[in-house]
C-alpha positions as CSV (number, residue, x, y, z in Angstrom):
1,M,78.1,-67.9,56.5
2,T,75.8,-69.2,53.9
3,S,76.3,-69.3,50.2
4,A,73.8,-66.6,49.6
5,S,75.7,-64.2,51.6
6,V,78.9,-65.0,49.8
7,G,77.6,-64.9,46.3
8,G,76.1,-61.4,46.2
9,P,75.5,-58.1,48.0
10,P,73.1,-58.0,50.9
11,S,69.4,-57.8,50.1
12,M,67.7,-54.4,49.9
13,G,64.1,-55.6,50.3
14,I,61.6,-54.0,47.8
15,Y,64.3,-51.9,46.3
16,D,66.2,-54.9,45.1
17,Y,66.1,-54.6,41.2
18,D,67.0,-58.1,40.5
19,R,64.5,-59.5,42.9
20,R,61.7,-57.3,41.5
21,A,62.6,-58.3,38.0
22,A,62.4,-61.9,39.0
23,R,58.9,-61.4,40.2
24,Q,57.6,-60.0,36.9
25,H,55.7,-62.5,34.8
26,P,57.3,-63.3,31.5
27,A,54.1,-62.6,29.7
28,A,54.4,-58.9,30.6
29,F,57.8,-58.6,28.9
30,A,56.5,-60.5,25.9
31,A,53.6,-58.0,25.6
32,W,56.0,-55.1,25.4
33,G,58.3,-56.8,22.9
34,G,61.1,-57.5,25.4
35,D,62.8,-60.6,26.8
36,P,62.6,-61.7,30.5
37,P,65.6,-60.5,32.5
38,F,68.2,-62.9,33.6
39,Q,67.8,-64.3,37.1
40,A,70.0,-62.9,39.7
41,A,71.4,-66.3,40.5
42,A,72.5,-66.8,37.0
43,V,74.4,-63.5,37.0
44,T,75.9,-63.8,40.4
45,G,76.2,-67.5,40.6
46,A,74.2,-67.6,43.9
47,A,71.5,-70.0,44.8
48,P,68.0,-69.1,43.6
49,S,65.6,-67.7,46.0
50,P,62.6,-69.7,47.1
51,P,59.6,-69.5,44.7
52,A,56.9,-67.0,45.5
53,P,53.4,-68.0,46.2
54,V,51.2,-68.7,43.2
55,A,48.7,-66.1,44.1
56,S,51.3,-63.3,44.4
57,V,52.8,-64.2,41.1
58,M,49.5,-64.4,39.1
59,E,48.0,-61.2,40.6
60,P,49.9,-58.7,38.4
61,D,49.1,-60.9,35.3
62,V,45.3,-60.8,36.0
63,K,45.4,-57.0,36.5
64,F,47.4,-56.5,33.3
65,V,45.0,-58.7,31.3
66,V,41.9,-56.9,32.6
67,K,43.5,-53.5,31.8
68,A,44.5,-54.6,28.3
69,A,41.1,-56.0,27.6
70,A,39.5,-52.7,28.7
71,E,41.8,-50.8,26.4
72,D,40.9,-53.1,23.5
73,D,37.2,-52.7,24.1
74,D,37.4,-49.0,24.2
75,D,36.9,-47.7,20.6
76,P,36.9,-43.9,20.7
77,V,35.5,-42.0,17.7
78,E,38.2,-40.3,15.8
79,E,37.6,-36.5,15.5
80,Q,37.8,-34.9,12.1
81,P,40.7,-32.6,11.8
82,S,39.8,-28.9,11.8
83,S,40.6,-26.6,9.0
84,D,41.7,-23.8,11.3
85,S,42.4,-23.1,14.9
86,F,38.8,-22.0,15.5
87,G,37.2,-25.3,14.4
88,H,35.7,-24.0,11.1
89,D,35.0,-26.5,8.4
90,D,36.2,-25.7,4.9
91,A,33.2,-27.5,3.4
92,R,30.8,-25.1,5.2
93,P,31.4,-21.3,4.8
94,N,31.0,-19.2,7.8
95,D,28.4,-16.4,8.3
96,K,30.7,-13.6,7.1
97,A,31.4,-15.4,3.8
98,L,27.6,-16.0,3.3
99,R,26.8,-12.3,3.9
100,R,29.5,-11.3,1.4
101,L,28.1,-13.7,-1.2
102,A,24.6,-12.3,-0.6
103,Q,25.8,-8.7,-1.0
104,N,27.6,-9.6,-4.2
105,R,24.6,-11.2,-5.6
106,E,22.4,-8.2,-4.7
107,A,24.9,-5.8,-6.3
108,A,25.0,-7.8,-9.5
109,R,21.2,-7.9,-9.6
110,K,20.9,-4.1,-9.3
111,S,23.6,-3.6,-11.9
112,R,21.6,-5.8,-14.3
113,L,18.4,-3.9,-13.6
114,R,20.2,-0.5,-14.2
115,K,21.7,-1.8,-17.5
116,K,18.3,-3.1,-18.6
117,A,16.6,0.3,-17.8
118,Y,19.3,2.2,-19.6
119,I,19.0,0.0,-22.7
120,Q,15.2,0.4,-22.7
121,T,15.5,4.2,-22.4
122,L,17.9,4.3,-25.4
123,E,15.6,2.1,-27.4
124,S,12.6,4.3,-26.6
125,S,14.5,7.4,-27.5
126,R,15.6,5.9,-30.8
127,M,12.0,4.9,-31.7
128,K,10.7,8.3,-30.9
129,L,13.4,10.0,-33.0
130,A,12.6,7.7,-35.9
131,K,8.9,8.5,-35.6
132,L,9.6,12.2,-35.5
133,E,11.7,11.9,-38.7
134,Q,8.9,10.0,-40.4
135,E,6.4,12.6,-39.5
136,L,8.6,15.4,-40.7
137,T,9.2,13.5,-44.0
138,T,5.4,13.1,-44.4
139,V,4.8,16.8,-43.8
140,R,7.5,17.8,-46.3
141,R,5.9,15.5,-49.0
142,Q,2.6,17.1,-48.4
143,Q,4.2,20.5,-48.9
144,G,5.7,19.5,-52.2
145,V,9.0,18.0,-51.1
146,F,10.1,15.1,-53.2
147,V,12.0,12.0,-52.1
148,G,15.1,13.1,-53.9
149,G,15.6,15.9,-51.4
150,E,14.5,18.9,-53.6
151,S,11.1,20.6,-53.5
152,A,9.0,21.9,-56.4
153,T,10.7,25.3,-56.0
154,G,14.2,23.8,-56.3
155,L,15.0,24.5,-52.6
156,T,16.7,21.9,-50.4
157,P,14.5,21.1,-47.5
158,P,15.8,22.0,-44.1
159,A,17.5,19.3,-42.1
160,L,15.9,17.7,-39.0
161,D,15.9,20.3,-36.3
162,P,17.7,18.8,-33.2
163,G,15.8,21.3,-31.0
164,A,12.5,19.7,-32.1
165,A,13.7,16.2,-31.3
166,A,15.0,17.4,-27.9
167,L,11.7,19.1,-27.1
168,E,9.7,16.1,-28.1
169,L,11.8,13.8,-25.9
170,E,11.5,16.3,-23.0
171,Y,7.7,16.4,-23.4
172,A,7.5,12.6,-23.6
173,R,9.3,12.3,-20.3
174,W,7.0,15.0,-18.8
175,A,3.9,13.1,-20.0
176,E,5.1,9.9,-18.4
177,E,5.8,11.7,-15.1
178,Q,2.3,13.3,-15.3
179,C,0.7,9.8,-15.6
180,R,2.7,8.6,-12.6
181,H,1.7,11.7,-10.6
182,A,-2.0,11.2,-11.5
183,G,-1.9,7.7,-10.1
184,E,-0.5,8.9,-6.8
185,L,-3.2,11.6,-6.6
186,R,-5.9,9.0,-7.3
187,S,-4.6,6.8,-4.6
188,A,-4.4,9.6,-2.1
189,L,-8.0,10.7,-2.9
190,Q,-9.3,7.2,-2.0
191,S,-8.2,7.7,1.6
192,N,-10.1,10.0,4.0
193,D,-7.7,10.3,6.9
194,D,-5.5,13.2,8.0
195,A,-2.4,11.6,6.7
196,S,-3.9,11.5,3.2
197,D,-4.8,15.2,3.4
198,A,-1.2,16.1,4.2
199,R,0.0,13.9,1.4
200,L,-2.4,15.6,-1.0
201,R,-0.8,19.0,-0.2
202,V,2.6,17.6,-1.0
203,L,1.4,16.0,-4.2
204,L,-0.3,19.3,-5.3
205,D,2.9,21.3,-4.8
206,A,4.8,18.6,-6.7
207,G,2.2,18.8,-9.5
208,L,2.5,22.6,-9.8
209,A,6.3,22.3,-9.9
210,H,5.9,19.7,-12.6
211,Y,4.0,22.2,-14.8
212,D,6.6,24.9,-14.0
213,A,9.3,22.6,-15.4
214,L,7.3,22.3,-18.7
215,F,6.9,26.1,-19.0
216,R,10.7,26.5,-18.4
217,A,11.5,24.0,-21.1
218,R,9.1,25.7,-23.6
219,S,10.6,29.1,-22.8
220,A,14.1,27.9,-23.5
221,A,12.9,26.3,-26.8
222,A,11.0,29.5,-27.8
223,S,14.2,31.6,-27.3
224,R,15.9,29.4,-29.9
225,D,12.9,28.9,-32.3
226,A,9.5,30.4,-31.4
227,F,7.9,28.8,-34.5
228,L,8.8,25.4,-33.1
229,V,6.8,26.0,-30.0
230,L,3.9,27.7,-31.8
231,S,3.6,24.9,-34.4
232,G,3.3,22.2,-31.7
233,A,5.3,19.8,-33.8
234,W,6.5,18.2,-30.6
235,R,3.0,17.4,-29.5
236,A,0.5,14.7,-30.6
237,P,-1.8,15.6,-33.5
238,A,-5.0,15.9,-31.4
239,E,-3.1,18.2,-29.0
240,R,-2.0,20.4,-31.8
241,F,-5.7,20.9,-32.8
242,F,-6.5,22.6,-29.5
243,L,-3.3,24.7,-29.2
244,W,-3.4,28.4,-28.3
245,I,0.0,30.1,-28.5
246,G,1.7,26.8,-28.0
247,G,-0.5,25.5,-25.1
248,F,-4.0,25.2,-23.7
249,R,-6.3,28.2,-23.4
250,P,-6.7,29.0,-19.7
251,S,-10.4,30.2,-19.9
252,A,-11.4,27.0,-21.8
253,L,-9.5,24.9,-19.2
254,I,-11.5,26.5,-16.4
255,A,-14.8,25.9,-18.2
256,T,-13.8,22.2,-18.8
257,L,-12.6,21.4,-15.3
258,A,-15.0,23.4,-13.1
259,P,-18.0,20.9,-13.4
260,R,-15.7,18.0,-12.4
261,L,-14.5,19.5,-9.1
262,G,-17.4,18.1,-7.1
263,E,-17.5,14.7,-8.7
264,E,-16.6,11.3,-7.1
265,G,-18.3,12.1,-3.8
266,G,-16.4,15.4,-3.3
267,P,-18.0,18.5,-1.9
268,P,-19.3,20.9,-4.6
269,L,-18.1,24.5,-4.9
270,D,-19.7,26.9,-2.4
271,E,-20.9,30.3,-3.4
272,A,-17.7,32.1,-2.6
273,Q,-15.6,29.5,-4.5
274,D,-18.0,29.6,-7.5
275,A,-17.8,33.4,-7.7
276,A,-14.0,33.3,-7.5
277,V,-13.8,30.8,-10.3
278,R,-16.1,32.8,-12.5
279,A,-14.0,35.9,-11.9
280,L,-10.8,34.0,-12.6
281,R,-12.2,32.8,-15.9
282,Q,-13.3,36.3,-16.9
283,T,-9.8,37.7,-16.1
284,A,-8.2,34.9,-18.1
285,R,-10.4,35.6,-21.1
286,Q,-9.5,39.3,-21.0
287,L,-5.8,38.6,-20.9
288,E,-6.2,36.1,-23.7
289,D,-7.9,38.7,-25.9
290,A,-5.1,41.1,-25.2
291,L,-2.5,38.6,-26.3
292,A,-4.5,37.7,-29.4
293,Q,-4.7,41.4,-30.3
294,G,-0.9,41.6,-29.9
295,M,-0.4,38.6,-32.1
296,E,-2.6,40.1,-34.8
297,K,-0.7,43.4,-34.6
298,L,2.6,41.6,-35.0
299,Q,1.3,39.7,-38.0
300,Q,0.2,42.9,-39.6
301,T,3.5,44.5,-39.0
302,V,5.4,41.7,-40.6
303,N,3.0,41.6,-43.5
304,D,3.5,45.3,-44.1
305,A,7.3,44.9,-44.1
306,L,7.0,42.1,-46.7
307,L,4.7,44.1,-48.9
308,L,7.0,47.1,-48.7
309,A,9.9,45.0,-49.8
310,A,7.9,43.7,-52.7
311,V,7.0,47.2,-53.9
312,D,10.5,48.4,-53.6
313,D,11.7,45.4,-55.5
314,D,9.3,46.2,-58.4
315,G,10.5,49.8,-58.2
316,G,14.0,48.8,-59.0
317,L,15.6,49.6,-55.6
318,A,18.9,48.1,-54.8
319,A,19.2,44.7,-53.3
320,A,20.8,46.1,-50.2
321,Q,17.6,48.0,-49.3
322,Q,15.5,44.9,-49.9
323,R,17.7,43.0,-47.5
324,Q,17.2,45.8,-45.0
325,Q,13.5,45.5,-45.2
326,M,13.6,41.7,-44.8
327,A,15.9,42.1,-41.8
328,G,13.4,44.4,-40.2
329,A,10.7,41.7,-40.7
330,V,12.9,39.1,-39.1
331,G,13.5,41.4,-36.1
332,R,9.8,41.8,-35.6
333,L,9.3,38.1,-35.6
334,A,11.7,37.8,-32.7
335,G,8.9,39.1,-30.5
336,L,7.1,35.8,-30.9
337,A,9.2,34.3,-28.0
338,S,7.8,37.1,-25.8
339,F,4.2,36.1,-26.6
340,V,5.0,32.4,-25.8
341,D,6.4,33.5,-22.4
342,Q,3.3,35.7,-21.6
343,A,0.9,32.9,-22.6
344,D,2.7,30.4,-20.4
345,H,2.8,32.9,-17.5
346,L,-1.0,33.2,-17.9
347,R,-1.4,29.5,-17.8
348,Q,0.9,29.2,-14.7
349,Q,-1.0,31.9,-12.8
350,T,-4.3,30.4,-13.6
351,L,-3.3,27.0,-12.2
352,R,-1.9,28.6,-9.0
353,N,-5.0,30.8,-8.5
354,M,-7.2,27.7,-8.9
355,H,-5.1,26.0,-6.3
356,R,-5.6,28.9,-3.8
357,I,-9.4,29.0,-4.4
358,L,-10.1,25.3,-4.0
359,T,-9.6,23.0,-1.0
360,P,-6.8,20.4,-1.2
361,R,-9.2,17.6,-2.3
362,Q,-11.0,19.8,-4.8
363,A,-7.6,21.0,-6.2
364,A,-6.4,17.4,-6.4
365,R,-9.6,16.4,-8.4
366,G,-9.0,19.3,-10.7
367,M,-5.4,18.4,-11.3
368,L,-6.4,14.7,-11.8
369,A,-9.1,15.7,-14.3
370,L,-6.5,17.8,-16.3
371,A,-4.1,14.9,-16.4
372,D,-6.9,12.5,-17.6
373,Y,-7.9,15.1,-20.3
374,C,-4.3,15.3,-21.6
375,H,-4.0,11.5,-21.6
376,R,-7.2,11.1,-23.6
377,L,-5.9,13.6,-26.2
378,R,-2.7,11.6,-26.6
379,A,-4.8,8.4,-26.9
380,L,-7.0,10.0,-29.5
381,S,-3.8,10.9,-31.5
382,S,-2.7,7.2,-31.3
383,L,-6.0,6.0,-32.6
384,W,-5.9,8.6,-35.4
385,A,-2.5,7.5,-36.5
386,A,-3.5,3.8,-36.4
387,R,-6.7,4.3,-38.4
388,P,-7.0,2.3,-41.6
389,T,-6.4,4.4,-44.7
390,E,-7.2,3.8,-48.3
391,P,-4.3,3.4,-50.7
392,A,-3.6,6.4,-52.9
């Protein structure tokens, strides 16, 4: 028996741990930070095994060095850490956040526009009210009212009527809407297709409804104060010059607009249309005469009541009877609101009858001519107010 068999257990081939450890190169253990294991002979006291061939010992070392060099040469790009589990970057907002920001900016822009329009409306109303107060002050001075607030008769002038200011603002808005509607009519008349004809009918109905709104506003104002509507204090000065019972005279309007219905390349009135327009003008003139006679009769009635009260006062009748006579005169004046309503009804029916007689394009030209005429009257009033005057 040899010394090898006595010094240790029998060999297990490739599963012998001590023998495999002995075959590992010391450089491998140095690379991993460890020390080379003790030889089996040192532990067991047995004779060392014969040295392995040089090629078999160096082969693991060459493979290890090549692998380590390959790992050293490989320099992978380090990925940036993600802000969330879906890979979204905090420095770049996603589409949902961008849409929310855009919606917020649009909402803020619309809010600023609404605020600006509201402020402009308030400023315009304030300027119109100040202008109305200035005009009323001028009229009172011309009628003998002093700056101190008392007239030549010792009476305190009436305060500014809020109804007059409200009616003036309502009419100013109505005039602005009339200008906008006239622009739409002019644009529709420049087209000659079927779609423009259909749009003309819609615009004509809207224009008639626009005048109906003005008549309703005047009727409500006349029920509170008929003298306010009849005086035309809420209109421009040039418009007041042509007033007839608080508005335009229908027969004069037909005579003014009829020659312009065939202008701008439009077809002129045929014989049937011309006869219908003449008949409408004649009917309007007769109704105007009837209303004028009614107004004259009302004036005479109120005048008689005032004269009767004066005679009774000279005769020494009691103050109670005089107050009764004056109350009767005031009651008769209440009929003025009815005359305003009848005159506006005549104007309304005249416009609608003209609309039925004419074609859509002819009616559109007539309504456009009426809007231009009203606009020129207001422009004339502005020029009159801005004229240079000599100092008193």
